C-alpha positions as MATLAB code, in Angstrom:
seq = 'MVARRQLRAAGVAAPSVRRRLRSGMLVAVTSRVLRLAGAAPDEDQRVMAAVLDAGPGAVASHTTAAALWGLPGFDGATVEVSRGRAGSDRPSSLARVHHPRLLPAAHCAVLRAVPVTTLVRTVFDVAGQVHEARAERALQAALRRGLSWSVVERHLAETAEHGRNGIAVMRVLLGRHRGKPVLGSGLEARFLRLVRAAGLPEPARQVDVGAQGWVARVDFLYHDARLVIEIDGNWSHTSPLDIARDKRRTAGLVAAGYAVLPISEELLRADPQGVVRLVREARGAAAARSGGQNATVSALVRGPERAGGYRRAATTL';
ca = [
      90.572  156.104   98.550;
      88.874  159.343   99.513;
      89.091  162.977   98.468;
      89.415  165.699  101.082;
      86.311  167.339   99.643;
      84.372  164.120  100.319;
      85.480  164.126  103.942;
      84.391  167.760  104.300;
      81.007  166.923  102.768;
      80.659  164.055  105.250;
      81.276  166.434  108.165;
      84.850  165.378  108.966;
      86.698  168.491  110.114;
      90.186  169.377  108.865;
      91.816  168.913  112.350;
      90.416  165.384  112.474;
      91.894  164.632  109.039;
      95.284  165.978  110.136;
      95.245  163.787  113.253;
      94.576  160.708  111.164;
      97.393  161.633  108.826;
      99.825  162.090  111.732;
      98.768  158.786  113.268;
      99.304  156.970  109.979;
      95.667  155.931  109.633;
      95.459  157.932  106.411;
      98.182  158.369  103.792;
      98.316  161.359  101.430;
      98.429  160.248   97.787;
      98.210  163.830   96.506;
      97.238  167.091   98.178;
      93.615  166.246   97.341;
      93.422  162.452   97.722;
      93.991  160.223  100.759;
      94.320  156.471  101.102;
      93.432  154.289  104.047;
      96.662  152.828  105.436;
      97.011  149.101  104.858;
      94.695  149.011  101.841;
      96.280  146.595   99.362;
      97.160  148.550   96.192;
      95.586  147.405   92.919;
      94.786  148.814   89.495;
      91.274  149.977   90.427;
      92.711  151.897   93.377;
      95.214  153.648   91.101;
      92.426  154.688   88.729;
      90.157  155.807   91.573;
      92.934  158.014   92.953;
      93.306  159.689   89.554;
      89.533  160.190   89.216;
      89.289  161.761   92.678;
      92.327  163.938   92.063;
      90.809  165.313   88.849;
      87.915  166.807   90.789;
      84.115  166.534   91.032;
      82.412  164.960   88.030;
      85.548  163.264   86.716;
      85.324  159.713   85.387;
      87.805  157.187   84.029;
      87.668  157.335   80.237;
      89.282  156.439   76.905;
      91.935  153.684   77.132;
      91.602  153.462   80.919;
      87.855  152.894   80.681;
      88.473  150.344   77.905;
      90.805  148.421   80.222;
      88.251  148.562   83.066;
      85.527  147.237   80.759;
      87.835  144.395   79.720;
      88.210  145.365   76.061;
      91.245  143.561   74.598;
      94.387  145.475   73.725;
      94.080  148.167   76.397;
      96.181  147.933   79.554;
      95.496  151.326   81.109;
      99.218  152.023   81.580;
      98.521  155.760   81.368;
      95.437  156.726   83.357;
      92.993  158.838   81.360;
      90.034  160.654   82.888;
      87.386  163.006   81.518;
      85.896  166.005   83.269;
      83.218  168.315   81.936;
      84.320  171.748   80.769;
      82.032  173.433   83.287;
      84.163  172.049   86.138;
      87.627  172.936   87.344;
      90.459  172.986   84.817;
      93.134  172.162   87.387;
      95.797  169.721   86.211;
      96.368  166.291   87.739;
      99.669  164.616   88.472;
      98.036  161.182   88.253;
      96.275  161.234   84.905;
      95.849  162.717   81.477;
      92.700  164.825   81.797;
      90.304  165.296   78.861;
      87.776  168.145   78.767;
      85.035  167.007   76.354;
      82.294  169.389   75.317;
      79.726  166.688   75.981;
      79.797  164.528   79.122;
      76.225  164.100   80.381;
      75.345  161.845   83.294;
      73.874  159.339   80.816;
      77.396  158.740   79.456;
      78.750  157.839   82.888;
      78.519  154.670   84.959;
      80.110  153.028   87.992;
      82.178  149.881   87.497;
      83.630  148.116   90.564;
      82.982  151.362   92.490;
      85.028  153.422   89.993;
      83.243  156.212   88.066;
      83.750  155.429   84.376;
      82.310  156.267   80.966;
      79.652  153.847   79.760;
      80.685  150.995   77.494;
      79.302  152.633   74.356;
      80.874  156.031   75.181;
      84.182  154.266   75.820;
      84.108  152.602   72.389;
      83.453  155.963   70.715;
      86.204  157.657   72.725;
      88.884  155.107   71.806;
      87.746  155.164   68.166;
      88.951  158.761   68.099;
      92.393  157.742   69.398;
      93.407  154.482   67.754;
      93.733  152.905   64.316;
      90.492  151.733   62.708;
      91.473  148.075   63.164;
      91.821  148.525   66.940;
      88.545  150.438   67.070;
      86.860  147.591   65.172;
      88.282  145.067   67.637;
      87.049  147.162   70.590;
      83.567  147.462   69.083;
      83.273  143.727   68.449;
      84.467  142.963   71.987;
      81.896  145.388   73.415;
      79.146  143.733   71.362;
      80.201  140.343   72.754;
      79.877  141.850   76.243;
      76.256  142.804   75.633;
      76.376  146.193   73.896;
      73.550  146.382   71.357;
      73.568  147.922   67.903;
      70.567  150.059   68.814;
      72.555  151.666   71.657;
      75.486  152.273   69.274;
      73.151  153.934   66.741;
      71.513  156.131   69.389;
      74.908  157.230   70.692;
      76.067  158.028   67.167;
      72.975  160.137   66.507;
      73.402  161.937   69.828;
      77.084  162.743   69.503;
      77.616  163.208   65.744;
      76.287  166.771   65.732;
      78.922  167.790   68.268;
      81.784  166.907   65.913;
      83.429  164.449   68.278;
      86.532  162.486   67.336;
      85.853  158.932   66.218;
      82.478  159.621   64.615;
      83.755  158.977   61.072;
      85.364  155.690   62.117;
      82.215  154.543   63.916;
      80.095  155.353   60.855;
      82.349  153.106   58.772;
      82.195  150.288   61.314;
      78.430  150.620   61.671;
      77.991  150.334   57.911;
      80.352  147.361   57.772;
      78.911  145.280   60.618;
      75.332  146.413   61.321;
      72.896  143.528   60.929;
      75.622  140.879   60.823;
      76.456  138.386   63.591;
      79.023  139.504   66.131;
      82.491  138.095   65.510;
      83.520  135.450   68.021;
      87.040  136.762   68.617;
      89.644  139.343   67.708;
      91.287  136.731   65.479;
      88.149  136.545   63.375;
      88.172  140.323   62.983;
      91.824  140.116   61.911;
      90.937  137.474   59.314;
      88.106  139.590   57.897;
      90.379  142.621   57.561;
      92.855  140.443   55.696;
      90.138  139.173   53.346;
      88.964  142.706   52.592;
      92.490  143.992   51.991;
      93.150  141.127   49.553;
      90.015  141.916   47.552;
      88.454  138.538   48.304;
      84.690  138.196   48.706;
      83.677  138.524   52.343;
      82.334  135.229   53.726;
      79.282  134.935   55.932;
      80.150  134.839   59.605;
      78.947  132.738   62.558;
      76.708  130.498   60.448;
      74.772  127.426   61.594;
      75.364  124.675   59.026;
      74.304  121.089   58.451;
      72.624  118.749   56.004;
      69.639  116.911   57.481;
      70.154  118.611   60.822;
      72.375  121.084   62.625;
      76.072  120.147   62.703;
      77.918  123.200   63.993;
      78.126  126.955   64.086;
      81.165  127.840   61.978;
      83.334  130.944   62.013;
      83.035  131.702   58.282;
      81.266  130.197   55.289;
      81.473  130.793   51.549;
      77.983  129.677   50.615;
      78.709  129.410   46.882;
      81.650  127.040   47.444;
      80.284  125.334   50.564;
      83.664  126.209   52.090;
      83.949  126.488   55.872;
      86.855  128.459   57.339;
      87.635  127.964   61.019;
      90.006  130.273   62.917;
      91.736  128.180   65.575;
      92.913  130.217   68.568;
      95.738  128.645   70.558;
      93.938  128.692   73.872;
      90.912  126.692   72.703;
      92.373  124.192   70.232;
      95.441  122.608   71.815;
      94.365  120.152   74.507;
      93.649  116.490   73.634;
      89.950  117.046   74.306;
      89.930  120.114   72.049;
      91.699  118.232   69.267;
      89.255  115.291   69.529;
      86.303  117.686   69.496;
      87.652  119.463   66.413;
      88.084  116.145   64.590;
      84.481  115.142   65.317;
      83.260  118.559   64.248;
      85.255  118.481   60.995;
      84.064  114.949   60.224;
      80.459  116.075   60.676;
      80.942  119.052   58.369;
      82.609  116.946   55.668;
      79.819  114.357   55.924;
      77.327  117.181   55.425;
      79.074  118.158   52.193;
      81.242  121.041   53.310;
      84.940  121.627   52.697;
      86.792  122.727   55.835;
      89.850  124.977   55.926;
      91.336  125.426   59.426;
      93.611  128.433   59.924;
      95.769  128.518   63.035;
      96.415  131.597   65.121;
     100.159  131.325   64.468;
      99.677  131.293   60.713;
      97.261  134.210   60.809;
      99.734  136.291   62.791;
     103.017  135.163   61.218;
     102.092  134.732   57.551;
      98.965  136.691   56.602;
      99.772  136.499   52.886;
     100.057  132.738   53.257;
      96.522  132.783   54.643;
      95.340  134.736   51.609;
      96.931  132.163   49.300;
      95.271  129.314   51.207;
      91.854  130.927   50.929;
      92.301  131.552   47.199;
      93.446  127.940   46.676;
      90.593  126.597   48.768;
      88.001  128.593   46.837;
      89.524  127.413   43.558;
      89.572  123.810   44.742;
      85.977  124.109   45.887;
      84.991  125.357   42.426;
      86.761  122.358   40.849;
      85.056  120.070   43.325;
      81.665  121.474   42.396;
      82.536  120.478   38.821;
      82.935  116.870   39.904;
      86.700  116.799   40.367;
      88.657  115.839   43.458;
      90.907  118.570   44.795;
      93.251  119.049   47.696;
      94.822  122.156   49.115;
      98.090  122.165   51.051;
      97.378  123.822   54.418;
      99.575  124.746   57.336;
      97.946  123.583   60.540;
      99.103  123.510   64.128;
     101.324  120.501   64.707;
     101.086  118.559   67.977;
     104.693  117.399   67.856;
     106.294  120.663   68.990;
     105.005  123.812   70.660;
     104.522  126.651   68.225;
     105.498  124.407   65.295;
     103.713  123.614   62.083;
     103.322  120.539   59.994;
     102.199  120.409   56.383;
      99.004  118.497   55.836;
      96.678  118.029   52.907;
      93.193  119.312   53.554;
      90.885  117.425   51.227;
      88.322  119.577   49.564;
];
């Protein structure tokens, strides 16, 4: 992909460009953007065409940048680009063009040769577009990809005075998660939102536990009840090896004196109120157990006998 202005800057004269177009070597994507004939089309090429068409200084941004950075839940179906207000205000037939008041070079990067907003700027941009839960999921995914809290705080301080969209949401998320371990998956973030909405105490997250020595790092832990909650995603808990590993892990936790409540992805998605009931029951059973009584809680766990099915099993607490 190349813009006509780039060819001019490289010293390629207009007659030479026209000859290549007539010969089929170059193909016009728009009046401003050309494509090398035979180049296999892909998503990055589509985004690059939109960036070039938007003019000098344009970068992929918002949901498109989120998709390029690999943040979950963003497919880039509609290409979004940002271009500083000092540049041209010409429209683009390939993208939705944003004109932010603030788009310094420090907020821009290059990813797979495509000009794009930085990871932290992308998170802030989408926070101004989507529901808080999706913004929270994007932030946690960015942190798992190496974004640091210090960079988030610096970006907040830099952009807050300009009244940008998403600042209020990011302040909430910063207050909620700063100083706590990064969540291991979007499912864990979903579980935490459910716990908060139900008025339950928020458990510690990503905790190393054991008795005489380390046993495992668990998704969530209620320290007062010694109750471990594990969120079992389908992709990592269904093979025979995964199931055997989970059994060994659970046995080690129980031997170390912890109660274990597994919650499957299907249950979390299909019956969130059922999850709330299970957590309440498990906490109550753990309290009874701490008083010297035996207690069991009836839990829905993924059943091996049929895909997507459930079986009812007693989880001893």
